[in-house]
C-alpha positions as CSV (number, residue, x, y, z in Angstrom):
1,M,19.4,-21.0,-10.7
2,G,21.8,-23.1,-8.6
3,N,21.0,-24.9,-5.5
4,L,21.1,-22.2,-2.8
5,F,19.4,-24.0,0.0
6,A,19.4,-27.4,1.7
7,A,16.2,-29.0,2.8
8,S,17.2,-28.5,6.5
9,E,16.5,-24.7,6.1
10,I,13.1,-25.4,4.5
11,V,12.2,-27.7,7.4
12,E,13.3,-25.1,9.9
13,I,11.0,-22.5,8.1
14,G,8.3,-25.2,8.2
15,I,8.7,-25.5,11.9
16,Q,8.2,-21.8,12.3
17,I,5.2,-21.9,10.1
18,E,3.7,-24.6,12.2
19,K,4.5,-22.8,15.5
20,N,2.6,-19.7,14.1
21,G,-0.2,-22.0,13.0
22,C,-0.5,-23.4,16.5
23,E,-0.5,-19.9,17.9
24,F,-3.1,-18.8,15.4
25,Y,-5.5,-21.7,16.2
26,S,-4.9,-21.4,20.0
27,E,-5.8,-17.7,19.9
28,L,-8.9,-18.5,17.9
29,A,-9.9,-21.2,20.5
30,A,-9.4,-18.7,23.3
31,K,-11.6,-16.0,21.8
32,S,-14.3,-18.2,20.3
33,K,-17.7,-18.1,22.1
34,S,-19.0,-21.2,20.4
35,L,-18.1,-24.5,22.1
36,N,-18.1,-26.3,18.8
37,S,-15.8,-23.8,17.2
38,K,-13.6,-23.7,20.2
39,E,-13.2,-27.5,20.0
40,I,-12.4,-27.3,16.3
41,F,-9.7,-24.6,16.8
42,E,-8.2,-26.6,19.7
43,Y,-8.1,-29.6,17.5
44,L,-6.3,-27.6,14.8
45,A,-3.8,-26.2,17.3
46,N,-3.1,-29.8,18.4
47,E,-2.7,-30.8,14.7
48,E,-0.1,-28.0,14.3
49,Q,1.8,-29.4,17.4
50,K,1.8,-32.8,15.7
51,H,3.2,-31.3,12.5
52,I,6.0,-29.6,14.6
53,K,7.0,-33.0,15.9
54,V,6.9,-34.5,12.4
55,F,9.0,-31.7,11.0
56,K,11.5,-31.9,13.9
57,S,11.8,-35.6,13.1
58,I,12.4,-34.8,9.4
59,L,15.0,-32.2,10.5
60,E,16.9,-34.8,12.4
61,K,17.2,-36.8,9.1
62,T,18.4,-33.9,7.0
63,Q,21.9,-32.9,6.5
64,Q,22.5,-29.5,8.1
65,Y,23.7,-26.8,5.7
66,E,26.5,-24.5,6.7
67,P,27.3,-21.9,4.0
68,T,30.9,-20.7,3.8
69,Q,31.7,-17.8,6.0
70,S,32.0,-15.4,3.1
71,F,28.6,-16.4,1.8
72,A,26.7,-16.8,5.1
73,D,25.5,-13.2,5.5
74,D,24.2,-13.0,1.9
75,Y,22.7,-16.5,2.1
76,F,20.7,-15.8,5.2
77,A,19.6,-12.4,4.1
78,Y,18.3,-13.9,0.8
79,M,16.6,-16.7,2.6
80,R,14.8,-14.2,5.0
81,A,13.7,-12.0,2.1
82,L,12.3,-15.1,0.2
83,A,10.4,-16.3,3.3
84,A,9.2,-12.8,4.4
85,E,6.3,-12.9,2.0
86,H,4.8,-15.9,3.9
87,I,3.0,-14.5,7.0
88,F,3.5,-17.6,9.0
89,T,7.3,-17.6,8.7
90,Q,7.5,-14.5,10.9
91,E,7.5,-15.2,14.6
92,G,4.4,-13.9,16.4
93,K,2.2,-13.4,13.3
94,G,-0.1,-16.3,14.2
95,K,-1.7,-14.4,17.1
96,I,-1.9,-11.2,15.1
97,A,-3.7,-13.0,12.2
98,A,-6.1,-14.6,14.6
99,Q,-7.1,-11.3,16.1
100,K,-8.2,-10.1,12.7
101,A,-10.8,-12.9,12.3
102,T,-14.3,-11.6,12.9
103,S,-16.1,-15.0,12.8
104,D,-15.3,-18.7,13.1
105,I,-15.9,-19.3,9.4
106,E,-13.6,-16.4,8.5
107,A,-11.0,-17.9,10.7
108,V,-11.3,-21.3,9.0
109,N,-11.1,-19.6,5.6
110,M,-7.9,-17.8,6.8
111,G,-6.5,-21.1,7.9
112,I,-7.3,-22.6,4.5
113,G,-5.5,-19.7,2.9
114,F,-2.4,-20.1,5.1
115,E,-2.3,-23.9,4.4
116,K,-2.4,-23.2,0.6
117,E,0.3,-20.6,1.0
118,S,2.5,-23.1,2.8
119,I,2.0,-25.7,0.0
120,V,2.9,-23.1,-2.6
121,F,5.9,-22.0,-0.6
122,Y,7.2,-25.6,-0.2
123,E,6.6,-26.3,-3.9
124,G,8.6,-23.2,-4.9
125,M,11.5,-24.1,-2.5
126,K,11.9,-27.5,-4.2
127,K,13.4,-25.6,-7.1
128,V,16.3,-24.4,-5.0
129,V,17.2,-27.5,-3.0
130,P,19.3,-30.4,-4.3
131,A,17.3,-33.0,-6.2
132,N,18.3,-35.7,-3.7
133,E,16.4,-33.7,-0.9
134,H,13.2,-33.3,-2.8
135,S,11.6,-36.2,-1.0
136,I,12.0,-34.3,2.3
137,I,10.2,-31.3,0.9
138,D,7.5,-33.6,-0.6
139,E,6.9,-35.0,2.9
140,L,6.3,-31.4,4.2
141,I,3.9,-30.8,1.3
142,L,2.0,-34.0,2.2
143,Q,1.6,-32.9,5.8
144,E,0.2,-29.5,4.6
145,Q,-2.2,-31.2,2.1
146,H,-3.5,-33.4,4.9
147,H,-4.1,-30.3,7.1
148,L,-5.9,-28.5,4.2
149,I,-8.2,-31.5,3.7
150,Q,-9.1,-31.4,7.4
151,L,-9.8,-27.7,7.2
152,W,-12.1,-28.1,4.2
153,E,-14.0,-30.8,6.2
154,L,-14.3,-28.5,9.2
155,K,-15.5,-25.7,7.0
156,E,-18.3,-27.9,5.6
157,R,-19.4,-28.7,9.1
158,L,-19.4,-25.0,10.1
159,D,-21.4,-24.1,6.9
160,K,-24.3,-26.5,7.9
C-alpha cells in the first residue's frame, strides 16, 4: 500500500482522541461519588489536556498534507472510514462512554481499553505514513504508553 497519509493527519486524529479522553474522564469525575475516584479521574482529565498540548506541539513540527483537489474527497472519506472504528476519534463520544460506566473500576478498565486501542491505532497508521515521519507517530505512541502505565497503577490502587 502506498503512503496515503501524512503524520499531520494522524496527529490531528490524536488530538481528537485526547479531547474525547478529557471529556470521558471529566464526566467520570463529575459523576463519581467517591472523593478518591473523583481525584483520580480529574487527574486523568488533566493528563489528557497535557497530551493535547504535546500533540499540538508535534503538529506544529509536522508538514501539513494537502491532497490534490481531485483526490481530496476520496482521501478524507477513506481517512474518516479508517478512523471511525476508534470510539475516541468521534467528537462527543467521550461523554457517552463515561455515562455507560457503572463503577469507578469499570471506568478505569474502559480507559485502559481506550488507551490500548489508541496505541494499536497509531501503530497501524505507521504503515501508511512516509518512513521519514515514523518518529512523529512513535512520539504519539510513547505518550499513550505512558498514560496506559498510569491507568494500570491507578487500577491497582482502586483494587486495594
